[in-house]
N, C-alpha and C positions, 0 to 999 in steps of 0.2 A: 305888785312888781315881782315879788319872789315867785309866785305861782307861774306867771307868764315867762319868767326867766327859765324855770325848770322845764316848762313845755317847749320853749324855743331850743333849749339845750338838748333835750331828748330827741325831738324831731329833727333838729339840725344835725346831730351826730349820726342818726340813722341814715339820713341822706348822704352825709359825708362818707360814711363807710361804704355805702352802695356805690357811690361815684368812684371811690378809691379802688374797689374791687374791679370795676369796669376798666379803669385806666390801667391798673396793673396787668390785667389779662391781655388787653390789646397791645400793651408794651412788650410783654413776653412773646407775643405772636409776631413781633416785628412789624406791626401795623400802626405805627404812630401817625400815619397819614390820615387815619379816620378819627383821631382825637378831636379835631375841630368840630366834627359832626356830633360826637358825643356831647361836647360842651354846648353846641347849639340846642340839642334836646334838653339839657339841663337848664339853659337859659329860658327856653320856652316854658318849662315847668314852673320856674320862679315867676315868670311874667304872668302865667295863669293864676297863681296864688294871689299876686298883687291885684290883678284885675277883679277877681272874685271879691277880695276884701274891699276894694273901692266901690264896687257895685252895691254890696251889702251896706256899706257905711253911708254913702251919699244917696243911694236909691231910696233908703228908708225915710228920708226927710220929706219925700213927696207923698207919703201915705198918711191916712188918718190914724189917730191914736189906736183905734181898735185894730186896724190893718197892721200897724206896726207890732202890736202885741201878738197878733196871730202869726205874723211872719217870724217874729222872734221865737215864739214857742215851737213852731214847726221846724225851723232851722236848728234849734237847740236839740230837738228830738233826733234830727238827722245827725247832728254832731255826736250825740251820745251813741247812736248806732255805729257810726264810723269808728269812734275811739274804742268801743267795745270790740268790734271786729279786728281792729289793728292790734289790740293787746294780745288777743288769742292767736291771731295770724302770726305775730312775731314769735310767740311761744312754740307754735307748731311747725312753722316753715323756715325759721331762721337757720337751722342746721343745714338745710339744703339750698339756702339762698345763693351761695357762691356758685354752685353747679348750675342752678337755674339761670342766673345772670349770664354765665359763660355760654350756656346753650343758646340763650337768646342772641348773644353776639354772633355765635357761629351761624345761626339761621339768617341773621341780618346780612352777614358777609356772603353767605351762599346765595342769597337773593340778588346780591350785586347792586342794590339800589341805595342811593345816598339817604333817602328818606327812611329806609328801614333802620339804619343806624341812629338817625335822629330820634326816631320813635323809641328805641331802646333807652336812650338817655332821658327822654321826656317821661316815659311811663315809670322809670325807676325812681324818679324824684317827685313826680306829680302827686303820688299818694300821700307822702309825708307833707307836702306843701299845702294841699287842699285841706287835709285833716287839721293841720296847725292853724290855717286861716279860719276855718269854721269854729274851732275850739276857742281861739283868741277872741273872735267876734262875739261868740256867745258869752264869754266871761266879761267882756267889756260891757255888754248889754246888762249884765247882772249887777255889776258894781260901779259902772259908769265912768271910772277914771281912765279914759282912753290914753292920754299921754304917758302915764306911768306904766300902763299895761303894754303899750307899744314899745317903750324904752326897755322894759324887762325882756320882752320877746327878742328884740334886736340884740341885746347884750347876750342872751342865751345862744342865739344863732352865731354870733361872733365868736363866743367861746367854743362852740361846737366846731366851727371851721378851724380854729386854732388847734384844738385837740386832734381833729382829723389829720391836719398837716403834720403835727408832732408824731402821731402814730405812724403815718406813712413814712416818715423819716427815721423811724426807729428810735426816736429820742424820748419816748414816753411809753410806759407800760401800765395799763389799767385793766382791772378785771371787768370786762364788759358784761359778763353774765350777771354779776352782782349789780352793775350799774342799771341794766335794763330791768332787772327784777325790782329794784327799789323804785325806779321811776314808773314802772308799770303799776306797782301798788299805789303810788301817788296818783296816777291817772285814774285809777278806779274811784278814788275818793273825789277827785275833781269832776269826773263824769257824773257821779251821784249828785253833786251840787248843781251841775248844769241841768240834770234831769229835774231836780226840784224847782229850779228857776223856770224851766220850760212849763211845768205845771202852773206856776205862778202867772206866767204870761198868758197861757190859755184860759186860766180862770179870769184874768182881767179882760180878756177879749170876749168872755161870755160863752165860750164854746165848751168849757168844762165847768160843772157846778162848783161853787166855792164861795168865799166871803164876799165876792163882788157881784153875786147873782141873787136872785130871789130864793134860791134853794138854801141860803145860809140861815141857820137858826139864830134867833135874836134873844138877847138877854131881856127877860121880862121887866127888870127894874130900870136899866139904862136905855133899852131899845137899840143898843149897839150889837154888832155881831158877837155871838157868844164865844167865850174862850175856855179852853180846857175840855173836860169830859162833856160839859154842856154843849160844846160846839161841834162834837162829833156827829157826822163825818164831814160836813161841808163848811164848818166854821174854822176858827183859829185853834190850832193845837196849843200854842202859847203866844204870849205877847210880852216881850222884854224891852219894848221901846222906851219905857219910862226910865230904865236904868242903863240902856245901851242905845245911843243915838244911831239910827240906821246908816247915816253917812259918816260916822266917826271912824277913827283909825282901827279900833278893835273890831268893830263890826265888819269893816272892809277886809281886814286880814282873815277873819274867820270865814267870811263868805267866799273869798277867793281861794282858800285852801281846803276847807272841809265842807263848804256849801252851807254853813250855818247863817241864817238870817235872824235878826231880832224878833221878827214876826213871821210865823210860818203857819200855813193851813195844815189841816190833818192830811189831806191828800199829798201835800209836799213831803211831810214827814214820813208817811207810809211809803211813798215812792223812793225816798232816799234810803230808808232802812232796807227795803226789799232789794234794791240794786246792790248795796254794799254786801248784804248777806249772800245773795245768789251769785252775782258776778265775782265778788271777792272770794267766795268759797271755791268756785271753779278755778280762779286764778291761783289760789294757794295750792290746790290739788295739782295744777300744771307745774308749779314751781317745784313741788316735792317730787313729781315724776321726772323732772329734768336734773335732779341732783346726781352727782357722781355716785356710782355703785360702790358699796363698801367692799373692802378686800375680804375674801373668805379666809378664815384662819386655817393654818396648815393642819391642825388637829381635826378639822371637819372634812378633809378630803376623803374621797371614797378609797377603798382598798385598791392598791395598785395604781391609783390616779394621782399624779403630782398636784400639789396645791398650787392653783393658778390665781393670781390676783386679777380681779375683774377690772379691766382697763377701760371699759366703755364709759366714758364720762358723760354721755348724753348731753353734751354741750354743743350748741350750734357752731357751724364753721363759718360764721359770718365774716370773719376777717382772715381766714386761712390763706387767701390769695395774696395777702399783703405782708408776707414774711419779710423782715422780722417784726411784723406789727405787734403781735401779742404772743408771748412765750407760752408753750404748752402748760407750764406749771401754773400760769395765771388763768388760762382758759379763755377761749374766745366766747363771744356772746352767743 
């Protein structure tokens, strides 16, 4: 529930900020008449996310076990790809998001068509909606507690809507750059767990060699799938099910937050570690590159050149259009 709450909070706040920028821009232009069209696009994006979730949830019941595992594995891989792309897309383009959204509204108004404005609202929210739906669906498949996961996500979205409203009213000040950095790091860990479970599903479906296939090494004494170094590379890396029940509270918390399962294959562990190391490394480098530049000491100024403080904060202008949404001292996302 905590994991899905944070996911709903992050994705919901992203969508709320985007919608807020669009509404503020068209309001400043004196075109409040097109607000219903923007809201229509937002509503269609929300409906799309709900429909995708319903199709994935109820459509899977008609499939065989192997087909379900194959579908779950493939969609989990798609989810990991989308989450990874969105993490770095936010780092790279958030500072120009405001101008991009406003340019899109300008083009839509120049086109003069009602559907052009609806499309702007739809596309602006659909990305976060589809990503959140796939991520939540993948997590539900991994630890199975759909009611708690759905409740957590709905609470996160509700809090995000409330925060977006408070920000737009100027009643709240939060450091969005820190918020998205922390939640971005959390998403890296979550995505690594989803990737590990995708490998598990594909191994159960028999399309990837593992403990459920003939490629698994067997223990010569017990005849079971080998564990530890003896099980490398297609057996179990470890098996803690004797001390940690797979469906227990601790196992569920660890699985939904860091992707740890009481029993994991070597390919799952390798995929998890490689993802965290590679994607996490690029994420940290991006965070360091977006930090505010340090002020240059006056003593280091060149002869005849006044000492100038480096004011480029390298922080995105995600909420600059919503003044007084976030004060300059706190920094926009």
